[in-house]
DOKOL-281230 format. One record per residue: residue in one letter; x, y, z of N, C-alpha, C in turn. Coordinates in steps of 0.001 Angstrom, whole numbers, padded with zeros to 6 digits, always signed. Each point is the difference from the previous one (the first is absolute). Example, Ala and Ser with C-alpha at 12.3 -4.5 7.8 and 13.67 -1.06 7.14 Angstrom:
# residues 2
a+013190-005690+007800-000890+001190+000000+000900+001200+000000s-000350+001050-000720+000820+001190+000060-000770+001090+000730
END
This chain:
# residues 364
m+055492-104605+080556-000295+001508-000435-001544+000314+000286n-000471+001246+000610-001118+000342+000371-000860+000443-001105t-001166-000809-000393-000867+000464-001089-000869+000898+000530k-000050+001356-000708-001168+000867-000058-001474-000950-000682i-000928+000031+000755-001176-000332-000594-001098+001174-000010l-000181+000316-001284-000795+001211+000044-001640-000216-000704d-000926+000256+000516-001230-000593-000371-000414+001317-000781l-000461-000212-001352-000540+001122-000978-001448+000351+000238s-000654-001074+000746-001234+000390-000103-000673+001237+000906n+000936+000478+000762+000062+001216+000754+000068+001240-001079t-001013+000615-000462+000298+001046-001105+000791+001159+000533s-000086+000405+001356+000372+001286+000718+001652-000400-000286s+000607-001232+000077+001460-000274+000056+000519-000311-001376f-000997-000077-000907+000616-000526-001322+001088+000582-000748d-000117+001695+000138+001130+000230-000524+001272+000032+000546s-000068+000421+001296+001079-000272+001006+000774-001500-000331a-000818-001184-000319+000539-001403+000101+000736+000053-001119l-000612+000315-001181+000822+000096-001399+001361+000851+000053a-000277+000792+000584+001195+001250-000112+001166-000847+001145l-000447-000696+000790+001218-000914+000875+000332-000927-001111a-000880-000643-000409+000410-001382-001027+000900+000622-001166a-000487+001226-000427+001111+000546-001125+001171+000524+000582d+000222+000515+001040+001344+000167+000621+000555-001317+000435t-000606-000772+000262+000700-001633+000118+000696-000615-001076v-000707+000226-001191+000787-000125-001271+000821+000671-000401r+000065+001271+000118+001000+000843-000288+001155-000210+000573k+000023-000508+001400+001230-000276+000843+000613-001271-000423g-000718-000542-000899+000535-001537-000131-000594-001384+000674g-001518+000608+000380-000560-001241+000901-000919-000774-000937l-000837-000831+000761-000748-000933-000503-001280+000139+000392v-001021+000397-000833-001617+000132+000429-001108-001016-000824a-000463-000779+000800-001163-000739-000679-001101+000787-000238f-000837-000016-001354-001166+000950-000247-001070-000912-000752p-001123+000377-000146-001037-000679-000430+000173+000510-001651t-000619-001062-000817-000417+000349-001275-001351-000633-000467e-000169+000193-001245-001292-000955-000237+000331-001289-000289t+001174-000734-000354+000151-001183-000444+000254-000651+001505v+001222+000041+000630+000424-000625+001424+000876+001273+000583y+000169-000188+001098+001115+001246+000801+001222-000370-000557g+000895+001351+000063+001310-000305-000463+000992+000754+000887l+001141-000534-000042+000828+000380+000979+001198+000923-000843g-000225+001461+000418+000693+000807-000580+001093+000563+000235a+001147+000733-000960+001410+000748+000364+000070+000524-001361d+000883+001191+000246+000397+000769-000981+000526-000852-001324a-000514-000166-001052+000579-000476-000824+001164+000602-000666l+000676+001170+000114+000963+000450-000607+001441-000299+001215d-000372-000544+000968+000877+000003+001271+000592-001700-000073p+001053-000537-000445+000298-001567-000077-000108-000425+001644e+000527+000883+000669+000178-000655+001704-001443-000357+000338a-001166+000907-000507-001263+000078+000703-000493-001543-000650s+000304-000100-001385-000621-001444-000630+000542-001125+000565k+001201+000167+000478+000852-001151+000781-000854-000350+001256k-000609+000886+000713-000953-000088+001074-001023-000724-000096i-000678+000046-001276-001012-000385-000283+000337-001676-000117y+000651-000475-000586+000597-001363-000242+000498-000343+001272a+000377+000353+000926+000625-000224+001189-001281-000220+000933a-001240+000830-000051-001303+000110+000795-000730-001211-000453k-000028-000436-001005-000894-000984-000532+000602-001291-000300g+001557-000001+000014+000675-001250+000032-000167-000345-001400r+000043+001049-001037-000208-000359-001312+001075-000315-000891p+000213-000877-001123+001074-000142-000609+000028+001438-000807s+001606+000031-000119+000622+001556-000592-000478-000217-001583d-000182-001113-000473-000339+000248-001418-001323-000059-000520n-000832+000273+000954-001503+000086+000032-000400+001699-000179p-000105-000004-001268-000163+001967-000147-001194+000169+000635l+000192+001476+000600-000959+001059+000633-000884+000706-001199i-001397+000333+000431-000548+000960-000954+000176+001508+000600v+000328+000852-000919-000216+001226+000294-001334+000717+000079h-000393+000707+000756-001298+000512+000217-000004+001571-000213i-000570+000246-001137-000305+001656-000041-001138+000683+000081a+000015+001113+000330-001328+000860+000368-000837+000360-001145e+000496+000066-000981-000597+000583-001602+000503-001036-000709p-000902-000307-001008+000354-001010-001408+001011+000844-000799a+000422+001237-000105+000683+000834-000947+001550-000484+000588e+000298-000360+001285+001001-000169+000506+000716-001368-000172v-000788-000627-000995+000704-001352-000660+001342+000196-000434f+000046+000988-000667+001203+000259-001058+000894+001150+000546d-000031+000183+001471+000839+000476+000485+001009-001112+000388y-000354-001190+000258+000823-000946+000269+000291-001130-000822a-000653+000021-001238+000230-000875-000804-000117+000175-001543f+000623-000552-000846-000304+000358-001508-001198-000042-000316p-000752+000724-000812-001104-000544-001089+000585-000830-001374d-000977-000925-000132+000301-000941-001107-000045+000815-001364s+000337-000322-001161-000022+000820-001118-001467+000010-000878r-000619-001132+000596-001366-000204-000625-001242+000601+000886g+000194+000762+001149-000691+000415+000658-001348-000768+000758i+000551-001360+000239-000911-000857+000646-000101+000289+001486a+001189+000363+000547+000188+000192+001469-001002+001162+000258e-000049+001051-001049-000831+001284+000289-001757-000514+000126k-000220-000886-000985-001243-000210-000057-000551-000833+001184l+001021-000847+000518-000483-000844+001306-000162+000886+001144c+000923+001069-000125+000055+000783+001521-001344+000893-000083s-000278+000758-001170-001088+000659-000361-001380-000656+000274s+000010-001473-000351-001229-000689+000233-000263-000644+001420f+001133-000166+000649-000261-000852+001517+000749+000727+000956m+000429+000987+000001+000575+000713+001006-000375+001557+000243p-000383-000032+001443+000273-000495+001107-001032-001610+000008g+000513-000964+000448-000162-001255+000158+000673-000956+000141p-000725-001075+000175+000931-001261+000266+000760-000811-001206l+000815+000733-000581+000934-000366-001328+001310+000501+000400t+001032-000839-000176+001464+000380-000115+000596-000187-001251v+000819+000937-000330+000413-000453-001531+001673+000137+000418v+000647-001024-000769+001301-000084+000082+000720+000795-001379l+001113+000550+000440+000603+000818-001156+001359+000025+000290k+000948+000422-001171+001323+000532+000172+000192+000855+001237k+000806-000311+000851+000136+001172+001056+000912+000955-000129k+000040+001228+000309+000575+001108-000056+001075-000614+001161s+001198+000926+000063+001215-000174+001030-000511+000416+001102i-000971+000833+000426-000466+001009+001096-000325-001386+001045i-000757-001232-000417-000471-000923+000651+001123-000981+000350p+000302-000181+001162+001402-001002+000468-000444-001563-000640d+001236-000631+000045-000238-001358-000407-000580-000903+001134e+000134+000744+001531-000456-000820+001031-001486-000152-000335v-000799+001170-000310-001553-000279-000504-000138-000907-000883t+000607-000340-000889-000321-000742-001376+000540-001298+000223g+000678-000370+000955+000610-001293+000170+000976-000419-000884g+000694+001149-000531+001084+000244-001039-000426-000261-001259l-001431+000242-000379-000129-000173-001410-000082+001199-000442d-000099+000177-001181+000072+001609-000862-001096+000384-000349t-001274-000716+000465-001129+000452-000169-000722+000367+001417v-000839+000939+000450-000528+000415+001157-001661-000332-000425a-000599-000422+001232-001615-000097+000166-000573+001161+000311i-001038+000973-000320-000510+000745+000257-001426+000162-000011r-000838+000505+001469-001323+000111-000158-000446+001245+000605c-001236+000374-000393-000515+001191+000762-001103-000427+000709p-000232-000515+001233-001207-000156+000941-001243+001000-000180s-001139-000547-000115-001234+000681+000160-000594+000256+001142d+000514-000735+001073-000414-000002+001264+000194+001455+000733p-000999+000838+000450+000504+001340+000453+001026+000086+001118v-000270-000868+001259+001136+000182+000643+001147-000283-000484a+000517-001004-000941+001154-000231-000421+000619+001161-000810h-001207+000626-001059+000368+001227-000530+000713+000981+000766a-001004+000399+000892+000526+000970+000988+001301-000016+000910f+000149-001173+000034+001409-000376+000949+001019+000039-000810i-000166-000620-001279+001327-000047-001031+000310+001712-000338a-001272+000820-000530+000053+001247-000079+001022+001035+001082a-000650-000457+001194+000714+000916+001084+001428-000449+000305c+000467-001273-000580+001664-000443+000067+000467+001203-000911g-000467+000099-001260+000754+000668-000980+001309-000664-000496v-000245-001508-000099+000906-000656-000636-000620-001316-000521p+000419-000630-000826-000664-001449-000107+000337-001090+000993i-000998-000779+000190+000052-001125+001077-000036-001241-000660a+001246-000754+000566+000282-001435-000566-000821-000524+000954a-000735-000986-000356-001130-000651+001210-000115-001513-000699p-000056-001114+000901-000439-001153-000373-000968-000327+001059s-000787-001087+000075-000932-000039+000901+000445+000021+001345a-000834+000368+001129+000611+000404+001456-000403-001249+000397n+000873-001190-000300-000073-001411+001093+001361-000415-000129l+000187-001193+000875+001184-000768-000170-000005-000679-001371s+001344-000075-000527+000092-000736-001114-000532-001387-000069g-000752-000416-000980-000547-001090-000323-001658-000247+000819k-000322+000784+000725-001184-000053+000806-001070+000646-000704p-001251-000051+000296-001243+000411-000742+000340+001360+000029s-000405+000924-001100+000217+001595-000291-001256+000318+001137p+000419+001187+000519-001218+000736+001105-000993+000480-000686t-001026-000006+000275-001082+000834-000463-000781+000799+001061r+000424-000273+001219-000453+000493+001373+001077+000827+000755a-000034+001191+000773+000685+000368+000693+000666-000988+000967s-000756-000619+000470+000185-001095+001026+001192-001025-000689h-000406-000473-001110+001391-000905-000597+001221+000677+000205v+000204+001432-000487+001242+000394+000095+000472+000210+001397i-000656+000097+000870+000214+000150+001506+000513-001392+000053d-000711-000892-000152+000741-001513+000527+001364-000423-000640d+000148+000572-001217+001222-000523-000631+001050+001147+000219l-000294+001390+000104+001132+001104-000097+000095+000788+001286d-000874-000289+001090+000119+000807+001266+001527-000460+000301g+000700+001096+000385+001351+000021+000461+001301-000139-001018r-000703-000055-001257+000989-000274-001372-000111+001487-000838v-000915+000708+000133+000337+001082-000781-000274+001455+001061d-000076+001101-000581-000126+001157+000576-001410+000260+000546l-000905+000167-001054-001488+000263+000147-001065-000577-000586i-000945-000285+000485-000963-000571-001030-001311+000841+000358l-000618+000545-001381-001211+000826-000237-001201-001302-000274c-000514+000058+000753-001469-000805+000195-001422+000300-000407g-000206-000116-001219-000782+000459-000691-001152-001228-000049e-000927+000331-001018-000939-001075-000290+000452-001104-000642d-000859-001040-000212+000391-001415-000652+000099+000177-001484s+001112-000436-000664-000037+000106-001452-001131-000550-000873a-000278+001143-000746-001297+000012-000769-000045-001551-001077i+001513-000326-000418-000056-000889-001046+000518-001299+000707g+000914+000212+000607+000510-001476+001043+001241-000693-000760l+000349+000099-001289+001038-000383-000849+001032+000815-000236e+001289-000425-000506+001015+001141-000251-000460+000469-001537s+000745+001243-000332-000281+000320-001432+000093-000837-001190t-000722+000220-000938+000471-000714-001346+001552+000685-000383i+000784-000910-000555+001703+000365-000463-000037-000031-001357v+000517+000633-001096+000210-000086-001413+001298+000626-000092l+000602-001028-000923+001539+000593-000386-000391+000358-001561v+000461+001556-000077-000157+000511-001215+001423+000467-000985t+000150-000793-001000+001160+000381-000930-000694+000322-001144n+001091+000174-000986-000432+000557-001174-000974-001003-000895e+000274-001250+000235-000573-001092-000818-001313-000566+000542r-000154+000307+001364-001176-000599+000413-000503+000183+001423v-000938-000219+000812-000498+000077+001193-000119-001567+000242k+000766-000277+001296-000053-001124+000698-000512-000111+001603l-001106-000711+000205-000340-000075+001059+000853-000539+001152l+000415+000371+001177+000807-000466+000945-000557-000595+001293r-001075+000619+000236-000783-000127+001119-001506+000488-000194p-000966-001082-000132-001728+000494-000051-000062+000547+001265g-000878+001119-000084-000794+000469+001081-001794+000428-000417f-000195+001194+000540-001189+000201-000323-000182+000580-001469i+000766+000712-000631+000145+000328-001237+000192-001213-000913t-001165-000491-000660+000282-001377-000640+000453+000235-001154v+000225-001233-000652+000745-000089-001281-000916+000515-000998p-001413-000242-000290-000793+000475-000934-000052+001725+000187q+000212+000501+001142-000263+001388+000088+001487+000957-000385l+001405-001053+000079+000889+000653-000548+000139-000283-001456e-000489-001181-000397-000005+000154-001602-001148+000858-000609s-000856+000519+000819-001061+000968-000958+000947+001262-000192v+001223+000130+000959+000730+001294-000365+001232-000350-000835v+000806-001112+000013+001068+000089-000800-000153-001134-000719g-000871-001134-000333-000226-000804-001146+000835-001290+001068k+000256-001069-000751+000003-001423+000628+001481+000185+000865i+000069-000385+001006+001114-000388+000881+000272-001303+000484e+001442-000188+000333+000815-001284+000351-000623-000152+001499i-000123-001108+000351-000132-000194+001402+001468-000836+000504d+000765+000367+000931+001107-000590+000445-000071-001579+000582k+000747-000850-000532-000269-001323+000725-000135+000100+001542a+000659+000678+000661+000028+000208+001408-001134+000316+000798v-001150+000452-001019-001258+000338+000774-000609-001225+000496t+000355-001248-000931-000953-001100+000353+001313-001271+000077d+001021+000175-000141+000924-000865+000244+001249+000578+000782k+000640-001015+000678+001418+000108+000814+001105+000462-000895l+000546+001036+000671+001442+000414-000688+001018-001046+000384r+000920-000305-000869+000996-000864+000196+001124+000696+000722d+000802-001238+000795+000984+000549+000498+001117+001024-000791g+000148+001104+000422+000910+000674-000503-000324+001238-001044e-001523-000239-000031-000738+000742-000761-000226+001155+000562r+000039+001372-000325+000090+001335+000669-001400+000339-000167p-000747+000604+001112-001335+000540+000160-000161+001444-000588l-000736+000416-000863-000027+001114-000647-000982+000911+000760a-000609-000452+001143-001049+000764+000374-000116-000605+001292p-000925+000583+001029+000160-000367+001413-000983-001282-000195g-000075-001173+000921-000827-001031+000102+000199-000895-001336m+001378-000083-000782-000291-000894-001261+000895-001365+000637k+000798+000267+000790+000842-001184+000415+000019-000879+001225y-000127+000812+001015+000015-000674+001369-001293-000533+000283r-000123-001027+001146-001333-000262+000636-000436+001152+000708h-001499+000383-000315-000432+001367+000335-001274-000479+000527y-000627+001050+000913-001497-000069+000370-000161-001326+001134a+001011-000587+000308-000303-001173+000724-000207-000031+001530p-000969-000561+000496-000183-000430+001487+001002-000802+000394q+000050-000454+001405+001059-000812+000276-000391-001417-000471a-001274-000445+000415-000470-001213-000610+000208-000224-001547p+000263-001261-000624+000075-000070-001220-001257-000189-000858v-000097+000718-000956-001335+000264-000745+000277-001032-001567t-001165-000682-000119-000225-000884-001229-001177+000768-000729m+000133+000098-001270-001127+000122-000434-000677-001079-000857i-001467-000138-000053-000812-001045-000200-000553+000230-001209k+000263-000888-001175-000884+000116-001209-000840-001297-000375g-001022+000180-000236-001127-000916-000421-001264+000355-000214e-000950-001002-000373-001531+000319+000075-000416+000554+001223d-000984+000949+000164-000457+000340+001066-000151-001026+001221s-000845-001179-000474-000364-000978+001032+001205-000641+000349d+000945-000197-000644+001291-000766+000444+000736+000996+000841v+000163+001423+000026+000408+000960+000652-000499+000012+001465r-001181+000061-000235-000828+000095+001360+000135-001112+000875r+000250-001197-000631+000027-001495+000756+001229+000045+000247f+001093+000281-000417+001528+000321+000340+000007+000951+001345f-000669+001206-000223+000038+000943+000945-000667-000436+001335a-001112-000668+000067-000373-000423+001119+000540-001314+000830e+000823-000549-000777+001137-000987+000523+000674+000576+000894a+000673+001102-000813+001148+000713+000189-000227+000688+001694l-001194+000520-000108-000230+000769+001388-000335-001317+001002l-000535-000953-000089-000246-000964+000677+001610-000331+000730d+001096+000046-000775+001197-000321+000334+000600+001267+000633g-000624+001290+000296+000530+000872+000664+000834+001022-000908s-000201-000173-001450+000545+000936-000902-000977+001475-000224a+000472+001086-000461-000789+000892-000284-000505+000119-001568v-001248+000793-000355-000404+000095-001508-000164+001357-000068i+000408+000405-001321-000335+001436-000607-000810-000692-001265c-001245+000444+000132-001103-000277-001080-000613+001134-000634f-001237-000336-000868-000753+001058-000319-001343-000274+000796d-000873+001162-000027-000954+000048+000712-001020-001034-000450e-000016-000525-001139-001047-001119-000779+000471-001220+000915d+001054-000206+000590+000774-001336+000767-000558+000054+001296l-000418+001058+000961+000016-000204+001200-001313-000865+000469e-001150+000031-000643-001007-000815+000373+000530-001425+000064f+001046-000525-000643+000624-001250-000213+000836-000343+001003l+000582+001077+000649+001154+000063+000899-000423+000144+001452g-001618-000207+000499-000370+000505+001079-000182+001332+000547g+000022+001202-001142-000082+001163+000415+001588+000626+000094f-000338+001536+000230+001402+000505+000198+000139+000551+001314s+001378-000576+000445+000503+000156+001333+001510+000104+000224t+000172+001106+000854+001310+000044+000164+000332-000255+001675s-001170-000499+000705+000210-000021+001537+000808-001144+000576s+000404+000251+001234+000943-001022+000443-000611-001268+000068g+000691-000988-000401-000482-001189+000188-001017-000794-000995a-000320+001010-000971-000885-000121-001221+000878-000314-001259p-000492-000629-000960+000734-000121-001451+000258+001364-000371i+001341+000109-000513+000178+001492-000596-000062+000172-001315v-001001+000843-000537-000550+000195-001247+000046+001403-000463f+000947+000690-000627-000206+001175-000482-000162+000296-001394s-001567+000714-000033-000276-000023-001725+000718+001492-000647l+000268-000342-001289+000446+001241-000666-001270+000608-000730g-000931-000009+000148-001297+000000-000577-000437-000443-001222p-001059+000189-000637-000602-000503-001328+001106-000503-000872q-000259-001103-000571+001043-000526-000856+000229+000851-001172n-000873+000556-000484+000196+001035-001243+000522+001523+000221d-000282+000171+001605+000366+001518+000383+001654-000065+000160h+000684+000442-001199+001448+000143+000586+000417+001284+000647l-000608+001166+000136+000126+001035+000616+000082-000291+001690t-001088-000769+000289-000088-000342+001434+001080-000886+000323q+000296-001186-000768+000963-000832+000143+001383+000618+000402a+000217+001156-001143+001098+000841+000522+000204+000577+000920k-001172+000407+000444+000071+001023+001198+000122-000934+001277r-000448-001018+000092+000085-001027+001289+000987-001006+000039l+000866-000105-001110+001068-001300-000102+001226+000180+001365f+000550+001353-000018+000940+000045+000984-000626-000078+001313d-000961+000575+000332-000601+000010+001281-000502-001416+000218a-000291-000829-001012-000127-001387+000228+001469-000901+000567l+001071+000438-000723+001080-000611+000241+000525+000429+001364r-000239+001148+000467+000507+000624+001335-001067-000478+001067t-001033-000270-000392-001201-000636+001144+000498-001115+000209l+000281-000812-000985+000452-001628+000119+001312-000020+000894d+000689+000864-000211+001473+000177+000941-000341+000046+001034r-000893+000924+000552-000063+000157+001373-000816-001496+000811k-000433-000586-001054-000932-001040+000605+000922-001480+000146e+001430+000488-000627+001034-000935+000298-000422-001658-000533v-000491+000118-001171-000543-001269-000639+001256-000739-000623r-000025-001399-000091+001245-000625-000375-000053-000146-001858q-001221+000057-000615+000010-000052-001519-000997+001038-000247i-000037+000436-001242-001209+000947-000639-000076-000656-001312y-001239-000200-000243-000428-000558-001446-000747+001266-000519s+000283+000165-001465-000671+001395-000643-000567-000520-001296r-001321+000670-000205-000579+000070-001362+001045+000528-001143l-000107-000386-001051+000727+000489-001148-000870+000913-000833p+000247+001215+000173-000248+001212-000632-000176-000199-001601e-000937+000582-000695-000022+000070-001433+000907+001348-000389k+000692-000304-000941+001142+000716-000532-000515+000940-001232d-001191+000770+000377-000547+001060-000921-000196+001252+000766g+000301+001137-000634-000405+001253+000609+000640-000074+001456v-000237+000779+000618+000826+000081+001775+000186-001239+000326g-000758-001197-000450+000221-001284+000476+001593-000406-000306l+000515+000684-000996+001330-000575-000145+000894+000492+000930a-000297+001093+000516+000960+000566+001133-000213-000884+001243v-001253-000442+000362-000027-000855+001184+000231-001090-000172f+000251-000787-001038+000671-001126-000494+001412+000015+000329n+000720+001354-000631+001150+000032+000135+000525+000028+001626r-000573+000795+000641+000418+000111+001484-000309-001312+000719l-000884-000849-000361-000072-001120+000611+001110-000949-000234i+000218-000051-001607+001199-000982-000234+001148+000263+000760k+000380+001218-000101+001066+000532+000758-000173-000301+001384a-000835+000131+000709-000443-000472+001430+000392-001390+000069c-000351-000890-000868+000054-001578+000402+001170-000519-000722g+000699+000824-000514+001492-000443-000530-000251-000822-001185f-001031+000238-000903-000507-000723-001009-000407-001647-000006c-000658+000090+001319-000334-001614+000246-001593+000140-000543i-000286-000755-000625-001297-000107-000541-000362-001885+000174k-001068-000298+000506-000348-001253+000298-001117-000379-000901r-000225-000565-001208-001056-000380-000966-000934-001251+000800i-001217+000010+000008-000743-001126+000505-001187-000067-000875g-000560-001310+000278-001276-000440-001014+000752-000298-001072e-001076+000603-000987+000596-000448-001583+001072+000541-000252f+000555+001106+000587+001034+000623-000169+001527-000850+000397k-000074-000854+001009+001311-000823+000450+000882-000465-001008n-000932-000612-000959+001048-000698-000950+000675+001015-001160e-000758+001202+000158+000702+001033-000996+001530+000380+000801d+000080+000126+001010+001599+000494+000526-000427+000091+001781n+000318-000762+000591-000225+000341+001570+001242+000096+000479r+000869+000949-000356+001243+000190+000628+000146+001373+000583d+001258+000266+000795+000070+000903+000943+001053+001148-001168l-000575+000932-000220+000507+000788-001150+001181+001031+000494r+000557-000243+001317+000961+000556+000423+001433-000279-000679
END
């Protein structure tokens, strides 16, 4: 397939690029586009054959649901039923447009191919202006997972999309880097409760300030058992992973830094925090030097979120044998960073120092 790659930084051709992208979607094609979270791979959500093309292009398991993207928050209930308590309406009015996905009972207009055969549908309304303009121009809801090969780190730059999907999709809209850098928060809304299925930029405290106490699905921090069906994207399969195996390291700062220094001498790569750099010989990704990538300050979860996928893709290009990573705190947006890393490492955590007697096993 010959993939068209259009640069949206040229304002004189912006409208024509969107028109071509919208026409591609209406004809059943695939278009990669920027959003505030990560780049998405879009197709007509009302066309089951178009959705099948998404799964084929990504190599994505067919039971892994897609998210339906809409241009306006009010459109949520064109495709899903409202819950009787009005919780979904509260969430939509509070966090849309934005990085929140709500999972509700679907209407029959949404094909089973979009929802992985579930009777629910995941819907979100992006706040990114390019994403909004693209979806509005299409005139149909857009089914869109992240625009990467299945299992690889999600794309936060147009170059990431090109690396993975050039020759697999019809068109790539190249915009700016993703502002957030992690996929949307996903919540399941039922008459009884709100359940967090995937953490993101919208945090648990923010959600609870609107709807009260929410439940956190075990798949946020633990592995689903064989045979358990994912209720939302990213819950079941190994995700966000570079080619090299990733191990998360838990321990006191001094023990972790000592472990990292020894790992670097052995040729492994390290994902750390800014505070670790002076103990690891500085920050470097140059050829022949130890490969150290900082996610940012230890308490700055927003910076960590924005840098995470770029870190994993950068280390992929270095063709390292093993990656060791810091264990993020599980509060606020930090829970989302933890969730992505735990999926990337296949639930493999190594406990060192005083933690080693607590449990030093492979959690896979």
